[in-house]
C-alpha angles and dihedrals in degrees: 000000000000126000112239115244117241112247116252114269090248141000107255089197093062108106091206090066098068117124110280136154111281135184128207123196135175133198138165117249133182114231132177086262095052136270116337136181111242107212112192128187118191128191132165090268105035149013122211128184126185127186112223132189118224096267093048092045090052092047093048091049092050091048092052091047094048092048092047091049089054093054121108117240087217116108114205121201119216115255090253090058095057116105116248135195133195115276111285095018126103122243109251113246 
């Protein structure tokens, strides 16, 4: 028996997933099931809100923090963004 592979975290071929400005907001709301944190993410193409209990909100926050801490501070430009110069000439700096 094989173990199923987890799906990738996002579809890189989806044109809606290009880098775009995004806003995240949180607020506390009272629901019939008790107080929840409403976490809303807004982009130019969509708005998504989830209601999280305290334990889930803490877990989500830790996950975001751990992932952010693992990010490189290095910013890489795509090959097409690199400056070029005619053969034999130096790239202006």
